[in-house]
C-alpha positions as semicolon CSV with decimal commas, in nm:
position;residue;x (nm);y (nm);z (nm)
1;X;-1,806;-3,274;0,114
2;X;-1,686;-2,961;-0,062
3;X;-1,917;-2,761;-0,279
4;X;-1,842;-2,506;-0,547
5;X;-1,649;-2,492;-0,867
6;X;-1,284;-2,593;-0,891
7;X;-1,235;-2,252;-1,056
8;X;-1,375;-2,075;-0,751
9;X;-1,152;-1,792;-0,632
10;X;-1,224;-1,864;-0,268
11;X;-1,387;-1,530;-0,213
12;X;-1,753;-1,632;-0,170
13;X;-1,861;-1,349;-0,398
14;X;-1,730;-1,072;-0,171
15;X;-1,389;-1,019;-0,328
16;X;-1,232;-1,118;0,005
17;X;-1,070;-1,449;0,093
18;X;-1,273;-1,686;0,303
19;X;-1,118;-1,813;0,622
20;X;-1,170;-2,184;0,690
21;X;-1,479;-2,213;0,905
22;X;-1,667;-1,954;0,701
23;X;-1,544;-1,645;0,888
24;X;-1,401;-1,356;0,694
25;X;-1,082;-1,192;0,819
26;X;-1,101;-0,848;0,977
27;X;-0,946;-0,607;0,727
28;X;-0,764;-0,290;0,833
29;X;-0,733;0,007;0,597
30;X;-0,438;0,243;0,581
31;X;-0,469;0,575;0,766
32;X;-0,561;0,888;0,567
33;X;-0,225;1,047;0,649
34;X;-0,068;0,835;0,375
35;X;-0,306;0,980;0,117
36;X;-0,234;1,335;0,237
37;X;0,141;1,274;0,217
38;X;0,126;1,129;-0,134
39;X;-0,101;1,407;-0,257
40;X;0,132;1,671;-0,115
41;X;0,428;1,511;-0,294
42;X;0,224;1,501;-0,616
43;X;0,133;1,869;-0,588
44;X;0,490;1,972;-0,506
45;X;0,656;1,785;-0,794
46;X;0,392;1,832;-1,062
47;X;0,321;2,186;-0,942
48;X;0,686;2,276;-0,993
49;X;0,684;2,104;-1,332
50;X;0,366;2,291;-1,432
51;X;0,516;2,620;-1,326
52;X;0,844;2,553;-1,510
53;X;0,668;2,435;-1,826
54;X;0,460;2,755;-1,827
55;X;0,734;3,004;-1,742
56;X;1,030;2,880;-1,946
57;X;0,856;2,845;-2,286
58;X;0,637;3,146;-2,212
59;X;0,933;3,374;-2,144
60;X;1,165;3,235;-2,413
61;X;0,926;3,173;-2,705
62;X;0,616;3,376;-2,627
63;X;0,299;3,347;-2,420
64;X;0,135;3,094;-2,654
65;X;0,399;2,835;-2,568
66;X;0,295;2,849;-2,200
67;X;0,015;2,608;-2,301
68;X;0,270;2,330;-2,246
69;X;0,180;2,370;-1,878
70;X;-0,157;2,205;-1,945
71;X;-0,002;1,857;-1,972
72;X;0,154;1,846;-1,622
73;X;-0,158;2,017;-1,486
74;X;-0,375;1,740;-1,638
75;X;-0,137;1,480;-1,490
76;X;-0,172;1,645;-1,150
77;X;-0,553;1,624;-1,163
78;X;-0,547;1,265;-1,291
79;X;-0,287;1,165;-1,028
80;X;-0,498;1,323;-0,751
81;X;-0,785;1,087;-0,832
82;X;-0,566;0,781;-0,887
83;X;-0,385;0,827;-0,558
84;X;-0,713;0,802;-0,368
85;X;-0,820;0,490;-0,559
86;X;-0,484;0,329;-0,487
87;X;-0,494;0,429;-0,119
88;X;-0,842;0,278;-0,080
89;X;-0,727;-0,049;-0,234
90;X;-0,463;-0,118;0,036
91;X;-0,567;-0,327;0,336
92;X;-0,428;-0,597;0,560
93;X;-0,568;-0,868;0,786
94;X;-0,415;-1,079;1,058
95;X;-0,532;-1,440;1,062
96;X;-0,442;-1,729;1,288
97;X;-0,155;-1,860;1,071
98;X;-0,073;-1,581;0,828
99;X;-0,096;-1,215;0,735
100;X;-0,295;-1,106;0,429
101;X;-0,204;-0,792;0,235
102;X;-0,434;-0,681;-0,045
103;X;-0,372;-0,395;-0,286
104;X;-0,425;-0,278;-0,641
105;X;-0,698;-0,114;-0,844
106;X;-0,670;-0,263;-1,192
107;X;-0,446;-0,554;-1,100
108;X;-0,548;-0,680;-0,757
109;X;-0,264;-0,840;-0,571
110;X;-0,311;-1,040;-0,257
111;X;-0,009;-1,154;-0,061
112;X;-0,029;-1,421;0,206
113;X;0,270;-1,431;0,440
114;X;0,273;-1,732;0,676
115;X;0,399;-1,634;1,021
116;X;0,638;-1,931;1,031
117;X;0,813;-1,815;0,711
118;X;0,895;-1,464;0,830
119;X;1,261;-1,403;0,898
120;X;1,265;-1,030;0,964
121;X;1,004;-0,764;1,034
122;X;1,123;-0,404;0,993
123;X;0,959;-0,074;1,077
124;X;1,094;0,210;0,863
125;X;1,012;0,578;0,842
126;X;1,179;0,826;0,607
127;X;1,193;1,200;0,671
128;X;0,870;1,278;0,483
129;X;0,691;0,987;0,653
130;X;0,811;1,105;0,994
131;X;0,683;1,455;0,920
132;X;0,337;1,309;0,856
133;X;0,361;1,069;1,154
134;X;0,375;0,753;0,941
135;X;0,580;0,433;0,933
136;X;0,601;0,131;0,705
137;X;0,625;-0,234;0,804
138;X;0,837;-0,456;0,580
139;X;0,823;-0,835;0,606
140;X;1,115;-1,042;0,482
141;X;1,090;-1,413;0,412
142;X;1,337;-1,669;0,279
143;X;1,195;-1,624;-0,072
144;X;1,251;-1,269;-0,192
145;X;0,936;-1,288;-0,407
146;X;0,716;-1,308;-0,098
147;X;0,856;-1,003;0,079
148;X;0,573;-0,764;0,157
149;X;0,531;-0,406;0,277
150;X;0,246;-0,226;0,451
151;X;0,305;0,149;0,399
152;X;0,173;0,450;0,585
153;X;0,082;0,307;0,925
154;X;0,071;0,506;1,246
155;X;0,402;0,444;1,429
156;X;0,227;0,287;1,729
157;X;0,033;0,048;1,501
158;X;0,351;-0,033;1,306
159;X;0,536;-0,121;1,626
160;X;0,240;-0,324;1,756
161;X;0,223;-0,513;1,427
162;X;0,600;-0,571;1,426
163;X;0,596;-0,708;1,780
164;X;0,294;-0,928;1,714
165;X;0,431;-1,065;1,386
166;X;0,771;-1,130;1,543
167;X;0,608;-1,313;1,834
168;X;0,387;-1,522;1,606
169;X;0,679;-1,590;1,369
170;X;0,893;-1,720;1,652
171;X;0,612;-1,939;1,783
172;X;0,533;-2,087;1,438
173;X;0,894;-2,145;1,331
174;X;0,977;-2,330;1,655
175;X;0,780;-2,630;1,528
176;X;0,991;-2,666;1,210
């Protein structure tokens, strides 16, 4: 007999999904290198914008107009804090039949990708990611709406996850 409300979120009060049998999945967080990379990009782009918005009006119209630099500087400080909150919100868990990906600060989004529905698992790494020793894992399914990405993983973990997901996907789809 099931207990609980039909409006129950299935999280047992912890904010995490409950695995049948009462066990919670083991969640993995993203490495701190992703946060460092994103913060560096924030400082580079908004730092340049702050500098330009101080120098150009300051030189052309007078020193009082250099106050326009306060807006991008405020955005830089606000973005610094938001990037950490966003980074902390990302996590993933491997379960027996599917992969869970959870993210979001204000709007929590949880994606469940069944192993048998995966068609392609890619590991990508752009030039900035490679410089920081990071890779991303992208999962493709038949429905484009259920494609999912796990950014900022260590390359060894990304390859391990790709191989494991590919192996589990092949095993689960064989029964279809």
